[in-house]
SERO-790381 format. One line per 8 residues: their letters; for each residue y, x, z of C-alpha. Coordinates in Angstrom, 2 decimals. Layout:
N
a> Y,X,Z | ...
***
This chain:
492
mkrllvyp> -24.45,5.68,20.32 | -23.26,7.77,17.55 | -20.55,5.98,15.20 | -19.80,7.12,11.65 | -16.60,5.69,10.15 | -17.02,5.91,6.35 | -13.70,5.39,4.24 | -14.48,4.92,0.23
efpetyws> -12.53,6.71,-2.12 | -9.69,5.11,-4.06 | -9.81,5.77,-7.95 | -6.71,7.56,-9.32 | -3.84,4.74,-9.49 | -0.29,4.52,-9.57 | -0.70,4.01,-5.63 | -2.80,7.30,-5.24
frhalsfe> 0.19,9.77,-5.81 | -2.06,12.30,-6.22 | 0.05,14.67,-8.10 | 2.83,14.06,-5.69 | 0.92,14.88,-2.93 | -0.10,18.04,-4.11 | 3.26,19.51,-3.85 | 3.27,18.75,0.03
gkssafpp> -0.04,20.32,0.45 | -1.51,16.60,1.31 | -4.65,14.87,-0.16 | -3.98,11.07,0.53 | -1.31,8.94,1.42 | -2.44,6.92,4.57 | -5.18,6.67,6.85 | -7.82,4.46,7.00
lglltvss> -5.77,1.87,9.50 | -8.79,-0.58,9.60 | -11.40,1.92,10.35 | -9.10,3.49,13.07 | -8.61,-0.20,14.80 | -12.36,-0.87,14.28 | -13.09,2.49,16.50 | -10.39,1.47,19.28
mlpqtwer> -12.77,-2.29,19.16 | -16.23,-0.51,19.83 | -17.25,1.15,23.19 | -15.12,4.26,24.10 | -18.69,5.45,25.56 | -19.75,5.85,22.00 | -19.63,9.64,19.88 | -17.41,8.79,16.96
rlvdlniq> -16.26,10.45,13.90 | -14.31,9.42,10.61 | -15.15,10.50,7.22 | -12.30,9.61,4.73 | -13.44,10.55,1.14 | -10.13,10.63,-0.10 | -9.48,13.60,1.86 | -13.08,15.07,2.54
qlkqsdie> -16.94,15.06,0.95 | -19.61,12.80,3.04 | -22.26,15.41,4.19 | -25.44,14.81,4.36 | -25.25,16.38,7.72 | -22.93,13.64,8.77 | -25.07,10.90,7.68 | -27.89,12.33,10.05
wadlvfcs> -26.07,12.82,13.30 | -25.36,8.98,13.21 | -26.91,6.14,14.56 | -24.50,3.51,12.83 | -22.53,3.73,9.78 | -19.37,1.66,9.56 | -17.82,1.30,6.05 | -14.56,-0.83,5.21
amivqkes> -12.99,-1.30,1.61 | -10.74,-3.01,-0.40 | -12.13,-4.26,-4.17 | -10.57,-1.18,-5.60 | -13.06,1.09,-3.67 | -16.26,-1.15,-4.48 | -17.99,1.64,-6.63 | -17.63,4.46,-3.83
lkfvikqc> -18.50,1.75,-1.21 | -21.75,1.07,-2.98 | -22.34,4.73,-3.59 | -21.83,5.22,0.27 | -24.10,2.59,1.26 | -27.08,4.14,-0.91 | -26.42,7.44,0.24 | -27.00,6.13,3.67
kalgkrvv> -30.14,3.56,3.05 | -31.72,6.43,1.48 | -31.41,8.30,4.68 | -32.56,5.09,6.87 | -29.30,4.52,8.59 | -28.27,1.11,9.87 | -25.37,0.32,7.73 | -22.18,-2.14,8.77
vggpyitt> -19.69,-3.13,6.21 | -16.70,-5.54,6.97 | -12.87,-5.11,5.15 | -11.36,-7.23,2.61 | -13.27,-6.73,-0.79 | -16.40,-7.82,1.27 | -14.89,-11.33,2.82 | -14.08,-12.32,-0.68
saadipdv> -17.33,-10.50,-2.55 | -20.28,-10.19,-0.34 | -22.59,-11.44,-2.68 | -21.95,-8.28,-4.98 | -22.71,-5.84,-2.08 | -26.32,-3.95,-1.94 | -28.29,-4.82,1.32 | -26.66,-3.49,4.28
dhvflges> -27.80,-4.27,8.14 | -24.74,-5.77,8.77 | -21.49,-7.84,6.94 | -18.72,-8.77,8.74 | -16.53,-11.45,6.89 | -13.21,-12.32,7.88 | -11.00,-10.49,10.71 | -13.03,-8.76,13.45
ettlpefv> -11.07,-8.94,16.59 | -13.99,-11.56,17.95 | -16.73,-10.56,15.71 | -17.29,-6.75,16.70 | -17.39,-7.57,20.42 | -19.99,-9.99,20.00 | -21.91,-7.55,17.90 | -21.72,-4.85,20.40
rdlergea> -23.33,-7.48,22.69 | -25.88,-8.26,20.17 | -26.93,-4.76,19.32 | -27.30,-4.05,22.99 | -29.69,-6.89,23.51 | -31.59,-5.98,20.05 | -30.50,-9.04,18.66 | -27.84,-7.97,16.23
kpvyqaae> -27.59,-10.42,13.45 | -26.96,-9.70,9.56 | -24.04,-11.52,9.19 | -20.65,-12.28,11.20 | -18.49,-14.50,10.37 | -15.01,-14.91,12.09 | -14.36,-18.44,13.17 | -11.06,-18.53,13.25
rpaltetp> -8.16,-16.42,12.11 | -7.56,-14.47,15.48 | -4.11,-13.59,17.32 | -3.14,-9.98,16.95 | -2.18,-9.99,20.86 | -5.38,-8.70,21.79 | -5.58,-5.97,18.88 | -5.74,-2.61,20.37
vpdfslad> -4.03,0.72,19.44 | -5.92,2.56,16.56 | -7.66,5.00,17.49 | -5.05,7.63,15.74 | -6.94,10.58,17.05 | -9.59,10.48,14.59 | -7.32,10.83,12.00 | -6.56,14.65,10.51
iksysams> -3.00,13.97,10.38 | -2.19,16.99,8.65 | -3.79,15.93,5.85 | -1.81,12.47,5.01 | 1.99,12.40,3.94 | 2.37,9.31,6.07 | 0.96,7.71,8.76 | 0.51,3.46,9.41
iqysrgcp> 0.75,0.68,11.50 | 0.36,-2.98,11.14 | 2.72,-5.59,12.74 | 1.14,-9.01,11.07 | -1.26,-10.54,9.17 | -0.28,-13.55,6.59 | 2.25,-14.53,4.14 | 3.84,-18.48,4.27
fqcefcdi> 4.31,-17.81,0.60 | 1.68,-19.44,-2.01 | 1.76,-17.03,-5.07 | -0.86,-17.84,-7.15 | -2.57,-14.40,-8.11 | -2.62,-13.62,-4.16 | -5.64,-13.14,-2.37 | -3.58,-12.12,1.11
ieiygrvp> -3.09,-15.98,2.11 | -6.68,-16.57,1.01 | -7.80,-13.81,3.59 | -5.20,-14.04,6.03 | -4.03,-17.48,5.73 | -0.22,-18.73,4.88 | 0.62,-18.68,9.29 | 1.73,-15.06,9.90
rtkscdqv> 0.54,-13.71,13.18 | 2.26,-11.00,14.79 | 2.16,-8.29,17.52 | 3.90,-7.89,20.49 | 6.78,-5.52,20.37 | 4.87,-3.56,23.65 | 2.06,-3.42,21.19 | 4.11,-1.75,18.15
vaeldalf> 5.86,0.25,21.03 | 2.24,1.50,22.11 | 1.39,2.19,18.76 | 4.78,4.52,18.05 | 3.74,6.08,21.50 | 0.36,7.07,20.34 | 1.45,8.55,16.45 | 4.69,10.46,18.67
qigwrgmv> 2.02,11.71,21.35 | -0.19,13.48,18.67 | 2.40,14.76,16.97 | 3.23,12.88,14.05 | 6.67,13.21,12.27 | 7.96,11.82,9.77 | 7.01,8.37,7.16 | 5.43,5.40,9.14
fivddnfi> 4.57,3.04,7.10 | 4.11,-0.73,7.92 | 1.22,-2.17,6.22 | 1.93,-5.77,6.64 | 1.88,-7.42,3.16 | 5.25,-9.50,4.18 | 6.69,-8.03,7.02 | 9.59,-10.68,7.16
gnkrsvkq> 6.93,-13.57,6.84 | 7.61,-14.22,10.53 | 11.30,-13.85,10.44 | 11.70,-15.18,14.35 | 9.33,-12.29,15.71 | 10.74,-9.86,13.35 | 14.24,-10.16,14.73 | 12.77,-9.64,18.14
llpvladw> 10.88,-6.58,17.19 | 13.81,-4.52,15.14 | 15.96,-4.03,18.02 | 13.01,-2.58,20.04 | 12.34,-0.36,17.00 | 16.12,0.26,16.81 | 15.91,1.22,20.91 | 12.63,3.29,20.40
serhdhpf> 13.94,5.19,17.28 | 17.01,6.29,19.37 | 15.36,7.60,22.70 | 13.07,9.44,20.46 | 15.50,10.75,18.20 | 14.20,9.19,15.60 | 11.24,11.16,14.67 | 9.90,8.06,11.98
sfiteasv> 11.49,6.81,9.02 | 10.19,3.45,8.24 | 9.19,1.98,5.11 | 7.24,-1.42,4.87 | 6.41,-4.52,2.03 | 8.75,-7.97,1.90 | 9.61,-10.70,0.01 | 12.71,-11.14,-1.72
nladdeel> 14.40,-13.71,0.47 | 14.97,-10.55,2.68 | 18.57,-10.22,0.93 | 19.13,-14.02,2.13 | 19.40,-12.80,5.66 | 21.67,-10.16,6.84 | 20.69,-9.92,10.46 | 17.43,-9.04,9.18
legmrlag> 19.09,-6.66,6.77 | 20.97,-4.67,9.35 | 18.38,-4.56,11.87 | 16.33,-3.14,9.53 | 18.97,-0.79,8.62 | 19.75,0.39,12.46 | 16.08,0.61,13.04 | 15.55,3.26,10.71
frrvflgi> 13.77,1.52,7.68 | 14.37,3.59,4.22 | 12.52,1.89,1.50 | 10.99,-1.53,0.86 | 8.21,-2.84,-1.68 | 9.28,-6.29,-3.52 | 6.76,-8.16,-5.03 | 9.44,-9.25,-7.82
etpveasl> 6.66,-9.66,-10.50 | 8.94,-10.93,-13.65 | 12.57,-11.81,-14.65 | 11.27,-14.81,-16.39 | 11.67,-17.61,-14.62 | 8.72,-19.73,-16.21 | 6.40,-17.26,-15.45 | 7.61,-16.99,-12.02
keaqkgqn> 6.85,-20.93,-11.74 | 3.75,-20.77,-13.11 | 2.47,-18.16,-10.46 | 4.07,-20.27,-7.43 | 6.81,-17.68,-6.38 | 9.51,-20.12,-5.74 | 10.83,-17.66,-3.11 | 11.96,-15.40,-6.15
lrgnllds> 13.82,-18.69,-8.10 | 16.51,-18.81,-5.13 | 19.28,-16.66,-6.12 | 19.96,-13.97,-8.78 | 17.08,-11.41,-8.34 | 19.48,-7.98,-9.32 | 22.08,-9.33,-6.89 | 19.05,-9.72,-4.49
irkiqgyg> 18.10,-5.60,-5.25 | 21.52,-4.30,-5.10 | 22.33,-6.10,-1.67 | 18.86,-4.74,0.07 | 20.07,-1.36,-1.71 | 23.23,-1.36,0.17 | 22.07,-1.66,3.72 | 20.37,1.89,3.06
mevmagfi> 17.09,0.93,1.69 | 15.16,1.99,-1.46 | 13.81,-0.69,-3.13 | 10.17,-0.27,-4.97 | 8.92,-3.07,-6.65 | 5.84,-4.70,-8.27 | 6.02,-6.12,-11.94 | 3.26,-8.18,-13.70
vgfdndpe> 2.67,-8.76,-17.28 | 0.49,-11.44,-18.35 | 1.16,-14.27,-17.05 | 0.36,-17.33,-19.62 | 4.49,-18.30,-19.75 | 5.68,-14.42,-20.81 | 7.60,-14.69,-24.30 | 6.85,-12.35,-26.90
diferqmd> 10.02,-10.15,-25.71 | 8.40,-9.69,-22.38 | 8.20,-6.05,-22.54 | 11.89,-5.37,-23.68 | 13.18,-7.67,-20.73 | 10.91,-5.84,-17.82 | 12.16,-2.96,-19.08 | 15.90,-4.20,-19.26
firesaip> 15.19,-5.59,-15.54 | 13.74,-2.47,-14.50 | 16.66,-0.48,-16.02 | 19.26,-2.28,-14.80 | 17.79,-2.77,-11.10 | 17.78,1.09,-10.72 | 14.14,1.12,-8.95 | 12.40,4.49,-9.73
lamvglla> 8.84,3.38,-8.26 | 8.44,0.26,-10.22 | 4.95,-0.51,-10.33 | 3.82,-2.38,-13.31 | 0.66,-3.96,-13.42 | -1.47,-6.11,-15.68 | -2.00,-9.74,-14.05 | -5.47,-9.96,-12.62
alpdtqlw> -7.39,-12.63,-11.06 | -8.93,-11.70,-7.77 | -11.78,-12.97,-6.37 | -11.33,-16.77,-4.71 | -7.99,-16.62,-5.36 | -5.69,-20.08,-6.70 | -5.26,-17.89,-9.86 | -9.49,-17.36,-9.97
rrleregr> -10.05,-20.85,-9.53 | -7.75,-21.98,-11.92 | -8.99,-19.31,-14.93 | -12.78,-20.36,-14.03 | -11.93,-23.80,-14.32 | -10.55,-23.19,-17.85 | -13.42,-20.93,-18.86 | -11.03,-17.87,-19.19
llaestgn> -12.63,-15.93,-16.63 | -14.64,-12.72,-18.13 | -15.53,-10.73,-15.25 | -14.76,-9.31,-11.38 | -11.18,-7.84,-11.25 | -11.94,-3.65,-10.83 | -8.93,-3.94,-8.25 | -6.46,-1.86,-10.30
ntdgslnf> -4.30,-3.50,-11.89 | -2.71,-0.55,-13.59 | -5.84,0.60,-15.44 | -5.07,-1.40,-18.22 | -8.20,-3.84,-18.05 | -8.19,-7.93,-18.25 | -10.69,-10.08,-16.84 | -9.37,-13.03,-18.12
ipkmnaar> -8.60,-14.47,-21.67 | -4.55,-14.44,-21.73 | -2.47,-17.20,-23.67 | -1.03,-13.81,-25.69 | -3.22,-11.63,-27.94 | -5.24,-9.50,-25.87 | -4.72,-6.32,-27.96 | -0.94,-7.06,-27.96
lvegyssm> -0.56,-7.33,-24.15 | -2.51,-4.16,-23.53 | -0.61,-2.25,-26.06 | 2.81,-3.78,-25.09 | 1.89,-2.67,-21.49 | 1.01,0.59,-22.08 | 4.14,0.91,-24.09 | 5.67,0.17,-21.10
lrtiyspr> 4.55,2.36,-18.88 | 4.98,5.01,-21.66 | 8.60,3.87,-21.63 | 9.66,3.63,-18.04 | 7.90,6.71,-16.76 | 9.30,9.14,-19.47 | 11.75,11.65,-17.77 | 14.66,10.50,-19.47
eyyrrsln> 14.45,6.83,-18.29 | 12.91,7.84,-14.91 | 15.61,10.09,-13.84 | 18.18,7.87,-15.01 | 16.78,5.28,-12.49 | 17.02,7.71,-9.88 | 20.26,8.66,-10.46 | 21.42,5.24,-10.45
clervvss> 19.24,4.49,-7.01 | 21.22,7.45,-5.09 | 24.40,5.97,-6.03 | 23.41,2.82,-4.78 | 21.46,3.62,-1.68 | 23.41,5.14,1.36 | 21.72,5.81,4.42 | 23.27,6.55,7.98
vpeprrdg> 19.57,7.92,9.20 | 18.72,11.01,8.23 | 15.17,11.76,7.11 | 13.07,13.01,10.02 | 11.66,16.68,9.40 | 7.48,16.19,9.01 | 6.11,19.81,8.68 | 9.20,22.34,9.45
llseiatl> 11.41,24.04,7.11 | 8.81,26.92,6.10 | 6.35,23.96,4.62 | 9.47,22.10,2.94 | 10.71,25.26,1.12 | 7.17,25.81,0.05 | 7.21,22.22,-0.83 | 10.50,22.67,-2.81
srimlalg> 9.00,25.67,-4.53 | 5.98,24.40,-5.75 | 8.16,21.22,-7.31 | 10.44,23.54,-8.99 | 7.77,25.25,-10.34 | 5.98,22.35,-11.67 | 8.80,20.48,-13.01 | 11.19,23.21,-13.46
vrdharve> 9.11,25.89,-15.32 | 5.83,24.63,-16.53 | 6.56,21.03,-17.40 | 7.18,20.09,-20.75 | 10.02,17.86,-20.33 | 11.95,20.64,-17.89 | 14.80,20.50,-19.90 | 15.39,16.72,-18.62
fwrylrsv> 14.89,17.99,-14.87 | 17.22,20.73,-15.35 | 19.41,18.26,-16.66 | 18.65,15.74,-13.74 | 18.75,18.51,-11.08 | 22.81,19.17,-12.51 | 23.44,15.64,-11.88 | 22.29,15.27,-8.66
lsshrqkf> 24.07,18.98,-7.45 | 27.22,17.51,-9.04 | 27.25,13.84,-7.59 | 24.79,13.45,-4.99 | 24.27,17.21,-2.87 | 23.60,15.63,0.67 | 20.72,13.75,-1.00 | 18.85,16.98,-2.62
seairlaa> 15.37,16.34,-0.66 | 15.48,12.52,-1.62 | 16.26,13.40,-5.14 | 13.35,15.71,-5.09 | 11.43,13.23,-3.73 | 12.28,11.08,-6.51 | 11.41,13.75,-9.21 | 8.14,14.23,-7.71
igyhfrkl> 6.86,10.98,-7.87 | 8.04,10.53,-11.14 | 5.85,12.93,-12.28 | 2.99,12.05,-10.76 | 3.65,8.79,-12.76 | 4.11,10.34,-15.86 | 0.85,12.52,-15.37 | -0.83,9.42,-15.18
neeg> 0.29,7.90,-18.49 | -0.61,10.93,-20.32 | -3.88,12.15,-18.70 | -5.08,8.10,-19.88
***
């Protein structure tokens, strides 16, 4: 049996980091962890091939080679997914589809042979047994959310690691909170399930053995959702990193209440966490209450961010405009908060109602839904009728992006971030000295010579060399990502 795993293409978004990745000679930020895990769940006697459309094209010969085509996608990849299915079905191939988009929007998918709804740890083995008997069913619905203790080590050897800027692993699924707009709790539940420490070590060992060095993204939607388990994991991570001479730095996503737990913060610092993404959403208390985001109401948000930064972790954060309770000056208030928080990577999006979320159901009851979300909350589209005038909301949002990603604003936040974040763990060298020199040369040429904002870049660099010389590499990385944000705005 020949299995072809196809990962659909992401549209251009702030999360794609395309303009920044080009400096490194990389094609995509992360490999398709879900499909790599699926590959390990299937019989190892089957031949296997991965095509990630974010780094390569899907050729007709790839499709013709396969007996089964497996696809997984998020909602933002839906158009690419539909095109892949069309290509494969035109060549008479059996297509298997799963993933978060299918789980919430299966009715929107063209005819495929087999659909997997929910997590597949229990249903994939059932499918293989049915397939061997010639009795494979069209739909496999997970009866329950599985324990992750049986999830195998992802098939990292399938990925072309030179094409990615980071590798990914998963520790947990689920989140204990109940944010109205979030689909994670609908798909994965509110009781976080975790892998064992031994499983995580096995995955790190696998990455180390295939030669990866550099950033590892722990992709949990809330890494600290199960604090008790995480506190057992962190010393293990720190010990593994120490024994292997710190080959990886870690980034992850967490809730703001991370700032309330100094044991967690210290554990993450010792384990080598360099960045953490927080769901800040808004500084407006009424909008946080509306979103049922009570974890953000327990203390001062700016103080929480400063505390996390003080443990050597750069804070990245998501912000949202479009809540019913947003005041008329929401755009100015958001920009002021972003400036004060010293968050260079501030991901600002329009509120979107994702399928089968609490927000979706509420807006449907109120007759305010317009269409299915694109899944790209930065493309300026609205899929519901907002309380604020829609044109005013979209224009205010667009103005926000132009402001916070303007060179002067962005470089100022980056300098403030460099001032606040002091890490005791060196960033691991990924591709060797010559590759790093080539990357630096491309960045200097693009930002310091060709870019219309080159004067701001040189002013920024002068400040870095004056006050943060020991953080030069980090400063250049921030400049490259800021360039990506700004180019997307200019192109849009």
